[in-house]
Every structure is written in C-alpha cells, then in structure tokens.
C-alpha positions in Angstrom: 59.3 17.4 -24.9 60.0 14.1 -26.5 63.4 12.5 -26.3 64.4 9.9 -28.9 66.7 7.0 -28.1 68.0 5.1 -31.1 70.7 2.6 -31.4 74.1 4.4 -31.5 72.8 7.6 -30.0 72.8 8.8 -26.4 71.0 11.4 -24.3 72.0 12.9 -21.0 73.9 10.5 -18.8 72.3 7.3 -20.2 74.7 5.2 -22.2 72.4 4.3 -25.1 74.3 2.6 -27.8 73.0 1.0 -30.1 63.2 -8.5 -37.0 60.5 -10.0 -42.3 57.1 -9.7 -43.6 56.8 -12.3 -46.3 54.3 -11.9 -49.0 52.0 -14.9 -48.9 49.9 -14.4 -52.1 48.4 -17.8 -52.9 50.3 -19.4 -50.0 47.6 -19.9 -47.4 44.0 -21.0 -47.4 41.6 -18.9 -45.4 39.7 -20.3 -42.4 36.9 -17.9 -41.8 35.2 -20.1 -39.2 38.1 -19.6 -36.8 39.1 -16.5 -34.9 41.9 -14.4 -36.5 45.3 -15.1 -35.0 46.6 -11.8 -36.3 47.5 -9.1 -33.8 45.4 -6.9 -36.1 42.5 -8.1 -34.0 43.7 -5.8 -31.3 42.4 -2.2 -31.8 44.7 0.7 -32.6 44.6 4.2 -31.2 43.2 3.3 -27.8 44.6 2.4 -24.4 44.6 -1.4 -23.8 45.1 -3.4 -20.7 46.3 -6.5 -22.6 47.2 -8.0 -26.0 46.7 -11.4 -27.5 47.2 -13.1 -30.8 43.5 -13.5 -31.1 42.6 -10.0 -29.8 40.4 -11.7 -27.2 41.3 -11.7 -23.6 40.0 -13.9 -20.8 40.4 -11.2 -18.2 38.5 -7.9 -18.5 40.0 -4.5 -17.9 39.0 -4.4 -14.3 40.1 -7.9 -13.3 41.4 -8.2 -9.8 43.6 -11.3 -10.0 44.4 -14.2 -12.2 42.3 -17.3 -11.6 45.3 -19.4 -10.6 46.4 -16.9 -7.9 45.4 -17.4 -4.3 44.9 -14.4 -2.1 44.0 -16.7 0.9 47.3 -18.5 0.9 49.4 -17.8 4.0 52.5 -15.8 3.2 55.9 -16.7 4.7 58.4 -19.4 5.0 61.3 -20.6 2.9 61.1 -22.6 -0.4 64.3 -24.6 -0.9 63.8 -26.2 -4.3 65.6 -27.7 -7.3 64.8 -25.7 -10.4 63.2 -27.4 -13.4 63.7 -24.7 -16.0 66.1 -21.7 -16.6 66.7 -18.9 -19.1 69.5 -17.1 -20.9 72.9 -17.8 -19.4 71.5 -19.4 -16.3 73.0 -22.7 -15.1 71.3 -25.0 -12.6 74.6 -26.5 -11.4 76.7 -23.5 -10.6 77.0 -19.7 -11.0 79.7 -17.1 -11.3 77.7 -14.0 -12.1 74.5 -12.2 -11.1 74.1 -10.8 -14.6 71.6 -13.2 -16.2 71.1 -11.1 -19.4 74.5 -11.4 -21.1 76.1 -14.3 -22.9 79.2 -14.3 -20.7 79.3 -16.3 -17.5 76.7 -18.5 -15.7 74.0 -16.9 -13.7 71.8 -18.6 -11.1 68.2 -19.4 -12.2 65.4 -17.1 -11.0 67.4 -13.9 -11.3 64.4 -12.8 -13.4 62.3 -12.7 -10.2 64.1 -9.6 -9.3 62.8 -7.6 -12.3 59.5 -6.6 -13.6 58.5 -6.4 -17.3 56.1 -4.1 -19.2 53.6 -6.9 -19.5 53.2 -10.4 -18.1 51.9 -13.6 -19.5 48.7 -15.2 -18.2 49.6 -18.8 -17.5 46.0 -20.0 -18.2 45.9 -18.5 -21.7 48.0 -19.6 -24.7 49.1 -16.2 -25.9 47.7 -13.3 -23.8 49.8 -10.6 -22.2 48.5 -8.1 -19.5 49.9 -4.8 -18.5 52.3 -5.0 -15.5 54.9 -2.4 -15.0 52.9 -0.5 -17.7 49.4 0.4 -16.9 48.3 0.6 -20.6 49.6 0.0 -24.1 48.4 1.7 -27.3 49.1 0.4 -30.8 49.8 3.0 -33.5 47.7 3.1 -36.7 50.6 1.6 -38.8 51.1 -1.1 -36.1 54.8 -0.4 -36.0 54.8 1.4 -32.6 53.5 0.6 -29.1 53.0 3.5 -26.6 53.3 2.5 -23.0 52.2 4.4 -20.0 54.0 3.3 -16.8 52.3 2.9 -13.5 53.1 5.8 -11.2 53.6 3.4 -8.3 56.4 1.4 -9.9 59.6 1.6 -7.9 63.0 -0.1 -7.9 64.3 -1.8 -4.8 66.3 1.3 -4.0 63.1 3.4 -3.7 63.5 5.2 -7.0 60.6 5.5 -9.4 60.8 3.4 -12.6 60.9 5.9 -15.4 60.6 5.8 -19.2 64.3 6.4 -19.4 64.9 3.2 -17.5 62.7 1.3 -20.0 64.6 2.9 -22.9 67.9 2.0 -21.4 66.8 -1.6 -20.8 65.5 -2.2 -24.3 68.4 -0.6 -26.2 71.1 -2.0 -24.0 69.8 -5.5 -24.3 69.4 -5.1 -28.0 73.1 -4.2 -28.3 74.7 -6.1 -25.5 72.2 -8.6 -24.2 72.0 -12.3 -24.4 71.2 -13.4 -28.0 67.9 -15.0 -26.8 66.8 -11.4 -26.0 68.8 -9.5 -28.6 67.5 -11.5 -31.6 63.9 -10.6 -30.7 64.9 -7.0 -30.5 66.6 -6.8 -33.9 63.9 -4.8 -35.6 63.5 -2.3 -32.7 64.3 1.0 -34.4 64.0 3.5 -31.5 62.6 4.2 -28.1 60.9 7.5 -27.8 60.7 8.9 -24.3 57.8 11.4 -24.1 57.9 12.1 -20.4 58.8 10.4 -17.2 56.0 7.9 -17.4 55.4 7.5 -21.2 57.4 6.0 -24.0 57.0 4.4 -27.4 58.7 1.3 -28.8 59.0 1.9 -32.5 59.9 -0.9 -34.9 61.3 -0.9 -38.4 58.2 -2.3 -40.1 60.1 -5.6 -40.9 59.1 -7.1 -37.5 56.6 -9.9 -37.1 53.1 -8.6 -36.4 53.2 -10.6 -33.2 56.8 -9.8 -32.2 55.5 -7.7 -29.3 54.1 -10.9 -27.7 57.7 -12.2 -27.5 59.2 -8.9 -26.3 56.9 -7.1 -23.9 57.1 -9.9 -21.2 60.7 -11.0 -21.7 62.7 -7.8 -21.5 63.6 -7.0 -17.8 63.4 -3.4 -16.8 66.8 -2.4 -15.5 67.9 0.6 -13.4 69.8 3.0 -15.6 71.2 4.7 -12.5 72.6 1.3 -11.3 74.7 1.1 -14.5 75.9 4.7 -14.5 79.3 3.7 -13.0 79.2 0.1 -14.0 79.2 -1.0 -17.6 76.4 -3.4 -18.3 78.6 -6.0 -19.8 81.1 -5.8 -16.9 78.4 -6.4 -14.3 79.3 -9.7 -12.5 78.7 -10.2 -8.8 77.3 -6.8 -7.8 73.7 -7.2 -6.4 71.5 -5.5 -9.0 68.8 -3.0 -8.2 65.5 -4.5 -9.4 61.8 -3.8 -9.6 60.5 -7.3 -9.1 58.9 -9.1 -6.2 62.2 -10.5 -5.0 65.7 -9.2 -4.4 69.0 -11.0 -4.1 69.7 -12.0 -0.5 72.5 -14.2 0.9 74.6 -16.2 -1.6 77.8 -18.0 -2.0 78.9 -18.2 -5.7 78.5 -21.7 -7.1 77.0 -23.1 -3.8 73.7 -21.4 -3.1 71.6 -18.3 -3.5 68.6 -16.9 -1.7 66.0 -14.5 -3.1 64.2 -12.5 -0.4 60.6 -11.3 -1.0 60.4 -7.5 -0.9 58.1 -6.2 1.8 58.0 -3.0 -0.1 57.2 -4.5 -3.5 55.2 -1.9 -5.2 52.9 -4.3 -7.2 52.0 -6.9 -4.5 48.3 -5.8 -4.6 48.2 -5.2 -8.4 46.0 -7.6 -10.4 48.9 -9.2 -12.3 50.8 -10.0 -9.0 48.1 -10.3 -6.4 47.9 -13.8 -4.8 51.3 -14.9 -6.2 54.8 -15.1 -4.7 53.9 -16.4 -1.2 57.3 -17.5 0.0 59.5 -15.1 2.0 62.6 -16.8 0.7 63.4 -18.8 -2.4 66.6 -20.8 -1.9 68.5 -22.7 -4.6 71.4 -25.0 -3.7 73.8 -25.9 -6.5 75.1 -29.4 -7.1 77.3 -30.5 -9.9 76.0 -34.1 -9.8 72.4 -35.3 -9.7 73.1 -37.9 -7.0 74.4 -35.2 -4.7 71.2 -33.2 -5.3 69.1 -36.2 -4.6 70.9 -36.9 -1.4 70.3 -33.3 -0.3 66.6 -33.8 -0.9 66.6 -37.0 1.2 68.1 -35.1 4.1 65.6 -32.2 3.8 68.2 -29.6 2.7 66.1 -29.4 -0.5 62.3 -29.6 0.1 60.9 -29.8 -3.5 62.2 -31.4 -6.7 60.9 -32.5 -10.1 62.3 -35.9 -10.9 63.7 -36.3 -14.4 65.5 -39.6 -14.0 63.1 -42.6 -14.4 65.3 -45.0 -12.6 65.5 -42.8 -9.6 61.7 -42.3 -9.6 61.1 -46.1 -10.0 63.7 -47.4 -7.5 65.2 -44.8 -5.2 62.2 -43.1 -3.5 62.1 -45.8 -0.7 64.0 -44.0 2.0 62.5 -43.6 5.6 60.9 -40.1 5.0 58.8 -41.6 2.1 57.8 -44.6 4.2 56.6 -42.4 7.1 54.8 -40.0 4.8 57.0 -37.0 5.4 58.0 -37.0 1.7 55.1 -37.2 -0.8 55.3 -38.3 -4.4 52.8 -37.2 -7.0 52.3 -36.6 -10.7 50.9 -33.5 -12.3 49.8 -33.0 -15.9 52.3 -31.4 -18.2 51.7 -28.1 -20.0 49.8 -27.8 -23.2 52.8 -26.6 -25.1 54.9 -28.1 -27.9 58.2 -29.6 -26.7 61.4 -30.9 -28.1 63.9 -33.1 -26.4 66.6 -34.7 -28.4 70.2 -34.9 -29.5 71.3 -32.0 -31.7 73.8 -33.1 -34.4 76.1 -30.3 -35.2 75.7 -29.9 -39.0 78.3 -27.1 -39.0 80.9 -29.8 -38.9 81.7 -31.4 -42.3 81.3 -34.9 -41.1 77.7 -34.3 -40.1 76.7 -32.1 -43.1 74.9 -34.8 -45.0 71.4 -35.6 -43.7 71.9 -39.3 -44.5 74.8 -39.3 -42.1 72.7 -37.8 -39.4 69.9 -40.3 -40.1 72.4 -43.2 -39.9 73.6 -42.0 -36.5 70.0 -41.9 -35.2 69.4 -45.5 -36.4 71.9 -46.8 -33.9 69.8 -45.8 -30.9 67.4 -48.5 -29.7 64.7 -46.7 -27.8 62.6 -49.8 -27.2 65.4 -51.5 -25.4 66.4 -48.4 -23.5 62.8 -47.7 -22.4 62.3 -51.2 -21.1 65.6 -51.8 -19.5 66.7 -48.3 -18.3 63.5 -46.2 -18.1 61.1 -48.7 -16.6 58.7 -48.1 -19.4 58.1 -44.6 -18.3 58.3 -42.8 -21.7 57.0 -42.7 -25.2 59.3 -42.2 -28.2 59.3 -38.7 -29.7 59.2 -38.2 -33.4 58.2 -34.5 -33.9 60.0 -31.3 -33.2 56.7 -30.1 -31.6 55.6 -33.2 -29.6 52.4 -33.1 -27.6 50.8 -30.4 -29.8 48.6 -29.8 -32.8 51.8 -28.7 -34.7 53.2 -32.2 -35.0 52.9 -33.5 -38.6 50.9 -36.7 -39.0 50.8 -39.2 -41.9 50.8 -37.6 -45.4 50.6 -33.8 -46.0 47.2 -32.3 -46.3 46.1 -30.3 -49.3 46.8 -27.1 -47.4 50.3 -28.3 -46.5 51.0 -29.3 -50.1 50.0 -25.9 -51.2 52.9 -24.5 -49.2 55.4 -27.4 -49.9 54.9 -27.9 -53.7 56.6 -24.6 -54.7 59.7 -25.8 -52.6 59.7 -29.4 -53.9 62.9 -28.9 -56.0 64.8 -27.9 -52.9 63.5 -30.5 -50.5 64.0 -34.3 -50.2 61.1 -36.5 -51.3 60.6 -37.7 -47.8 59.0 -34.4 -47.0 56.1 -35.2 -49.3 55.3 -38.7 -47.9 54.2 -39.8 -44.4 55.9 -37.6 -41.8 59.3 -39.1 -40.9 59.3 -41.2 -37.8 62.2 -42.7 -35.9 62.9 -46.3 -36.7 61.0 -48.8 -34.6 63.6 -51.2 -33.3 63.0 -54.7 -32.1 64.1 -53.9 -28.5 67.0 -56.4 -28.6 69.5 -53.6 -27.9 71.2 -54.3 -31.2 68.7 -54.4 -34.0 70.5 -55.8 -37.0 68.1 -54.4 -39.6 68.6 -50.9 -38.1 72.4 -51.2 -38.1 72.4 -52.6 -41.7 70.3 -49.6 -42.9 72.7 -47.3 -41.0 75.7 -48.6 -42.9 73.9 -48.4 -46.2 73.0 -44.7 -45.6 76.6 -43.9 -44.7 77.8 -45.4 -48.0 75.2 -43.4 -49.9 76.4 -40.3 -48.2 79.9 -40.9 -49.6 81.6 -42.6 -46.6 84.0 -45.4 -47.5 84.9 -48.2 -45.2 88.6 -48.8 -44.2 90.3 -50.4 -41.2 86.9 -50.8 -39.5 86.0 -47.1 -39.8 84.3 -44.7 -42.2 86.2 -42.1 -44.2 85.4 -39.4 -46.7 87.6 -39.1 -49.8 89.6 -36.3 -48.2 90.5 -38.6 -45.2 87.9 -37.2 -42.8 87.0 -39.9 -40.3 83.5 -40.3 -38.9 83.7 -40.2 -35.2 81.3 -38.8 -32.6 81.7 -37.2 -29.2 78.6 -36.8 -27.1 78.9 -33.8 -24.8 77.2 -34.1 -21.4 77.2 -32.2 -18.1 76.2 -35.0 -15.7 77.3 -38.7 -15.3 73.6 -39.8 -15.3 73.6 -39.5 -19.1 76.4 -42.1 -19.4 73.9 -44.8 -18.5 71.6 -44.0 -21.4 74.4 -43.2 -23.9 76.5 -46.2 -23.1 74.5 -48.8 -25.2 74.1 -46.2 -28.0 77.8 -45.7 -28.2 78.4 -49.4 -28.4 76.0 -49.7 -31.3 77.8 -46.9 -33.1 81.1 -48.7 -32.5 79.7 -51.9 -33.8 79.1 -50.4 -37.3 82.5 -48.7 -37.3 81.9 -45.2 -35.8 84.3 -44.5 -32.9 82.0 -42.8 -30.4 82.9 -41.4 -27.0 81.1 -39.6 -24.1 82.7 -36.3 -23.0 81.7 -35.3 -19.4 82.6 -31.7 -18.7 81.9 -29.4 -15.7 78.8 -27.2 -15.9 80.8 -24.1 -16.8 82.6 -25.8 -19.7 79.3 -27.3 -20.9 77.7 -23.9 -21.0 80.6 -22.3 -22.8 80.8 -25.1 -25.4 77.0 -25.0 -25.9 76.9 -21.3 -26.5 79.9 -21.5 -29.0 78.6 -24.7 -30.7 81.7 -26.6 -29.7 80.4 -30.1 -29.8 79.5 -33.0 -32.1 76.3 -34.1 -30.5 74.6 -32.6 -27.5 71.3 -33.5 -25.7 68.9 -30.7 -24.9 65.2 -30.1 -24.0 63.1 -27.1 -25.0 59.5 -26.0 -24.6 57.9 -23.6 -27.1 55.0 -21.2 -26.7 51.5 -22.5 -27.2 51.2 -20.0 -30.1 54.7 -20.0 -31.7 55.8 -16.8 -33.3 58.2 -16.2 -36.2 60.7 -14.8 -33.8 60.7 -18.0 -31.7 61.1 -20.3 -34.7 64.0 -18.1 -35.9 65.8 -18.7 -32.6 65.8 -22.4 -33.1 65.5 -23.3 -36.8 66.3 -20.2 -39.1 69.6 -19.6 -41.0 69.9 -16.2 -39.4 70.6 -17.8 -36.0 72.7 -20.7 -37.3 76.1 -19.1 -36.5 75.0 -16.6 -33.8 76.7 -17.7 -30.6 74.2 -18.1 -27.8 71.2 -18.8 -30.1 69.2 -21.9 -29.7 69.9 -23.2 -33.2 72.1 -25.9 -31.8 72.4 -28.1 -34.9 73.3 -25.1 -37.1 70.2 -25.4 -39.3 70.4 -23.2 -42.5 67.9 -24.1 -45.2 66.3 -21.6 -47.5 63.1 -23.6 -47.9 62.8 -23.7 -44.1 63.5 -20.0 -43.8 60.6 -19.5 -46.3 58.2 -21.5 -44.2 59.2 -19.9 -40.9 58.7 -16.4 -42.4 55.2 -17.5 -43.5 54.1 -17.7 -39.9 53.8 -13.9 -40.0 51.1 -14.1 -42.7 48.7 -16.6 -41.1 45.2 -15.4 -40.3 43.8 -18.3 -38.2 45.0 -21.0 -35.8 44.3 -23.6 -38.5 46.7 -21.8 -40.9 49.3 -21.6 -38.1 49.0 -25.3 -37.6 49.4 -25.9 -41.3 52.6 -23.9 -41.5 54.0 -25.4 -38.3 53.3 -29.0 -39.6 55.2 -28.1 -42.8 58.1 -26.9 -40.7 58.0 -30.1 -38.7 58.0 -32.2 -41.8 61.1 -30.5 -43.2 63.0 -30.6 -39.9 62.2 -34.3 -39.5 63.3 -35.1 -43.0 66.7 -33.6 -42.5 67.4 -35.3 -39.2 69.1 -32.3 -37.5 67.7 -33.6 -34.2 67.5 -37.2 -33.0 64.3 -37.0 -31.0 64.4 -38.6 -27.6 61.3 -39.4 -25.5 58.5 -37.7 -23.6 56.1 -38.1 -20.7 52.6 -36.7 -20.2 53.2 -35.7 -16.5 55.5 -33.9 -14.1 57.0 -36.3 -11.4 57.1 -34.3 -8.2 58.7 -35.2 -4.9 58.3 -32.9 -2.0 58.4 -32.8 1.8 54.8 -32.6 2.9 54.7 -29.0 3.9 53.2 -27.1 1.0 49.8 -26.0 -0.4 48.9 -25.4 -4.0 46.0 -24.3 -6.2 43.2 -26.7 -6.9 43.7 -26.2 -10.7 47.1 -26.0 -12.3 47.3 -23.5 -15.1 47.6 -25.1 -18.6 50.5 -23.3 -20.0 53.2 -22.7 -17.3 54.1 -24.2 -14.0 56.2 -21.8 -11.9 55.8 -23.6 -8.6 57.7 -20.9 -6.7 55.1 -18.4 -7.6 52.0 -20.5 -7.2 52.6 -22.7 -4.1 52.8 -21.7 -0.5 54.0 -23.0 2.9 51.3 -24.7 5.0 52.2 -23.7 8.6 50.8 -26.8 10.3 52.3 -29.2 7.9 55.6 -27.4 8.0 55.7 -27.5 11.8 55.2 -31.3 11.7 58.0 -31.8 9.1 60.4 -29.5 11.0 59.9 -31.5 14.2 60.9 -34.7 12.3 64.1 -33.3 10.8 
C-alpha cells in the first residue's frame, strides 16, 4: 500500500513537515545539428541506470567502474590534507557542529563523505548521473515524477537497511529545514510517495525545471530517519550521525581536527559507482585559523597534501629542506572544464551601493596589472566574465541569436549590454592609474554623489565608505593598495578581519559591504543553479549564494529561459546574455584566474594517469604508495 508524504503531513513515527517553466515562443533559435540538451531525451516509463541532459550516457547499463577509478590501487593509510572546496555550512578553518546540512553553525568539510545519495555524478562527463543508492530510476509520462528503486544491499553504518521512508524523510526534512543551498532546489518538490520498503516516487509540482533532477538526485544526502527520532534535525549539533556513505566520523576535537574512517562494512564498495575509489583508511583534516599556520603544519609533515592558492607562497616559500631533498614534490595539474567566478561581491542591498555606476567606480580603483606584477609574480590572468574559462563567457558584440533574446528587454537594460561585452578597465600598472581614478570620480558624480570635506555624500547625508570583509590576514596584502586608491579619490575604505565563525555568520546573513568569494558552476548550468546566484528569488534568502543581492526582472527572465533551451548552442546563447547583463551592472568586481591547480605534497601518493575533466576530489581518487610512504616516514 502506498504512503504519501507531503510537506506539512506526517505518517507513523516519521516527523515529516513540510521550483518556472517560461514560455519561449520566438525566443530561441533551433540548432538541429546539435544533440538536444533537454532531459526529454531520456525515455519515460522504463527503468534507467542513469540520466543526462543530453540523454546519452558514456557508461552502459552493465558498466563495472568509472574510467577514473583504480581497482589496483592499494588500500590503506591516512590522508592528512588541506581541503580545497567545501559545501553548505562547512568551514575550512574551524567547526562547531557535525550537522552540515543546516544553516546554523559551521561544519567540517567532507561530512558529505558519510552519506550516500540516490545518484552520483560521473566526474568525466559534464552532466551525467548514475544510480547509486538507487538501482534504477523511472521517469513518469508527464515528466513530473521520478520513481526510484533502492538497492537491497544499501545499509546505514548502524547495520539498518536504507528504506524508502529514510529517503522520504531526508528529502522533505531538507526541503523544510535544510540549508538554503539544498532547500532552494527542492522548492518545487510536491510530495514523496513511498510505495514499499524499497520503492518511492519524487513528485514535483510541474513548475520545476526539466533538468532540476540533475541538481537534486546527487546533492541530497540520505539520512537515517531513526537517528532523528529522538533528536530534532535542526537541533543536531555534535552527535555523530548514522550515515550510509563510505566513511564515518572517527576521532575529532571541535575546531581542531576531524578524522573520517573508511567503513570496512561499506555496502557499496564493490558497486560500479564506488568501485576503485576511496582508497584511504583515514581522511584527516586539521583546522587552522591562519594560512601561515597551515603552511607551517605542511612543512612539518603534519599535513601531507595541499593546494596552494597564494601565489607569493608558491613563488617564494617552497624552499625548505624537504623540498630540496625531494621529500616534498611540487606539481601543477590542469583545472576543471567548468565555468568559474572569483571576485568581490558588492552588496547592492545597501543604499550606498544600489547604483551600478557606484559599483563600477569602486572597481576602477583596483589596479590588477600592478597587483599581478608586484604581488602575484605574474601568476594570473584578469577575469572579466561571471563564467570564466568556459563557452558561456560573452565575447565582443552580441550575436544575432543573443540580440533576439536581449532586444525585447532593451528598455529595462543599460546600453552597455548591447555593445562589446563589458571588460574590467586595463590599468597602466603604475599602482595608481590616474585615468582610472578620474573616471571613477566622474561615475560617482553621475550616480548622484556630491563631494564635501574630501568625501562623497548623497543628498540625504549618506557617506560613501567601504568595509572589505575578510577571514584571513593574507588578503590584507592584496587589498591594501586597493584601499589606498579608494582613499585617494575620497572613499574611506577599511579592511575588517574577523574570525572564521563570524565570517560565516556575516556571509550567510549578508552583513558586509564587500566580500571576496570564489565559486565553480556545473559544466551544464541549470536554471536552479543560476537562481541560487543571480535570481531575485534568492536575493534576500539568508544562506543563498546571491551575495550581491541581485534582483533584476530582465535577468530573472533570462535565467528562466534556460529551461526552454533545446541544444547546447542555445544554452550558450542564454548564458552569454546572462553574463552580459551581470557584467553591465557590476554586481561583482571580477578578480583573476589560473589555468592550473598548484599542488604541494609529500612524495608518498599515487594517482590516476588521467585526471577527470569536471571534478577533482583528490581524497577519492588518490592512494597511498606503501614504498614511498615508508621512505617519507623514515625521514620525518
């Protein structure tokens, strides 16, 4: 007998409480020579082992492992590393909760390794998902429902079977109480129908994006409903959770370190989606509030692997004895084929930053050419696009296809959208480019600012001042000359260094003037992902990634058009239009980018010959080389 779980309803002991299709007539040109990007390419009414935006999968139904997995790699050892990415409320500098899926608190990175998901992403494909905890998925005829059959072997770390009720609990709890980065994607989940112990259906309202499932099926962790019987999900803090993933929480000391221990009894270790991955017995993360302290820990061998993000450190500080003897190896690996954004977000929610000319004026005071030469050792290229290093970055003037989308919005957009794509000002590298500073002052006056006593004021007396929020002193070196240029033209600017917990709290509640951040997007962006960053629906939702508070109706229109595209060429057209609009409004001051990962490691690891193109989870892909490790340990 079916059981229906809908937001606001409950069944049995489970505490179950508690996204638009835009018509595109005339909006997009067809590209019949390219494969369809619509999820409609995936057949309905039959059991599938995977889904993709194109409907075509690299791996067949009977595949045995992913190509980037290595079943010959020796298992064992401990991987003490510095994390290079994190999710949800995770903080790489400290932690005070083990609940990674709520807005409150700071969790340690890699808590997600303790949980399985219905499907997993193939790291060598741009947008393909394969069944994981689920053994099959079936799309309904109306494409609003997805029926999942769970693998009978799936078990939690406490030995209990993973059931459909656990999945229902997870999806509906995270929709209501989860971190906004999860909850926003689940907004159009209407109900979860539990058919039996192993079968369930996720039904959506019909207003969801056709490709919403690609953002959802591999990002929602499956939680144990029993674990939360006597512990409210939102009150879960330091209790070690029951999980279904390859690792479990081991030893930890809040704010100092955490170890994740590989489960010998992991139910999926020989399954195709997990086989040949997760070789380390223990993943260890040590937490440091300052980058220099983390670097010193690496030099001593406390940390054995790190990705170096500071160009000065990479250029001048890897000259300690372990490097000279070959115990520490430096290498560069190619970056992923995914669009990326790194920049300073200007909080347009605040009146003083509401005018785009003000934001542009602020950006003009940053001399990248000088900074790159004198502080970065020429390591970077200047970024201009919101989607750098991708085919989604707008170039030169709009194409005819782009104009077809932009012309109906012309009355509501600045004229700069319709010319060459906005680029950051090319300074002379002097550190104080007078032409850039003159233009900055001119823009401020055009935006209504009046000069008085060496500062700028609006008619109501609002003074233009800026506070840069940072979490580490390393950013003071870069921001210092920028701040001095701002002061030169009459903008009092300061740098506010706060501890990691304060930074996280202020970031999630948008309590800042300007803050620097880096983000990476999926290789095939979905409407849901763009809404997280750039749509008015997320502008004032605490915990969202819409850091500048972007709320523009024309931009909302363009984002919603992503749903209607029928080819990758059409997707590129829409994304380029989005990029043009964002760049014209100067919500972000783009920073810089590099083509490669800079890796420093103690010479004790092995790794696959070929790095997957779309993701680099080193803790899953690499392994300990026993002979190399023995040599290194003898030297420490």
